[in-house]
Phi, psi and omega in degrees: 000131183289155168293131181212159176143176173265124184273140172265345178197180182310141180223151175290125172267114189256171180311138181079351185286147179217110188241141172250122182249104177268124185229168189254334182203181189297326178294324177297323179288316182298320182296317181290317177305312186297316178299312182295315178296317183292317180290325180287325172294319178300330180277352183086023178269158167274132180257121178256115188255114181246134179175178179280179185299328176292315179301311181298321180289329174293323179291326178290321177290328175298317176299311175087149181296330184294334180282000179071048189298326182296319185294318178295322175295322181293326177270010176063021173281345180226114188240135178244132186225123177302156181300328181285346177275345181246336182230161183298133176289329179222160180077188186275145170299135180245104185301315181298322172297320178297323177300314179302318180301310182285332174298312180297313180297325173292312181301318184292321176299317174295318178295335182266005172099008176272163184277352179167184178243121179245120185253135164241121188228122178268106190250020187295317177300324176295321183285336182287340182278108181307339178293337185260003189310301184282323178300321182293322175295318180299320181294316181299320175298315174298319177299315180296326170301316178294315176298314178301334179292349183078026180292340181116014180243142165223168187205144163249114182258117186253139179222129187272121173287147186096340175249002178227148173297151180306321182294329176287320174303315184296318177301311187284321183298327188286348179253029171236129175298325179249131185220135167245102185198177177279164180309323181290339186260351186234029184297325177210163182222138175243124184207171184261143178205136182059231180261020189197192176263138175238150181231134178226155176103212181253127177248100181223188188296331182295328185248002189296321179299314180295319182295320179306311181301317183291313178301321181303332184255008181293126188276056178279148186223168170093169181284349178227126190236135179248131181239124184255116183252013186296336185261004179284128181275321181206142176219132178256186184294328178294317176297319180296321178296320183296322179293318179297318178302314177299313179301318181295322177298317179296321185288346183279353183291315008262162174204155181255131184255130174247121174264122182250150171076011181284131177292165174305320180294322177297314186293321181293318176300321179304314183291314187292333179278350178088010184286338182295327181274324181286339181226166179246027177300139175252148183252126172289130180283119182256354180072010183235000000 
């Protein structure tokens, strides 16, 4: 089971982890970056730092001279890459192309003797470009699938509050299993875990449209799809409709959906709203 939850402070990002760090100022970014970089180097991973010039300078300071930054750079354990070197300098973000980039970077790190690739990316400028709004969420969700697969990559994705609309922060936060953000930005999270998709948090009318958009672009594959609702704290009719619409769409491929961890209340609401007749989803009995 992957690490997931709402973070109150810096945390160690370990293999398969995917964290969204929403911060308010330079100190908030540096605190999270220092933890991430220090732990990754100690584990023998390659650290890839991605951001604009200001972010990369902050990351260099976060490592600090005492950590022997020049030595880490020389042996390629620590790499700094401008945002334009990892993401499109112009035009729209292309999720599949981004996956190719990070797949190759992960394979290269492993081939060169590192234990994995640990990425810290300050993506505020990318998120601020309206052309990338939907594609950035799709990319983050696709990247989460890649990290959950155990391919050897983990990531801390940083976004600065105050420079991005609240809706954009909520969009990117909801596709990370680990999130450091305010309550309005963390009502629910959709992420990959084990052999399927997991949803955590509160699924209500306030976030139902966002939930529908994320699920509609989820890169689930195969004839059998598993949805884990065991971490859902509350679900109302709007949240249930969003889940049911996604299940119906999956079944048109066709594919069979198994819903795990649904409470008795959710299963009862599913029946009362007529979704048991509209879909063929099966529910694993959790006894709760």
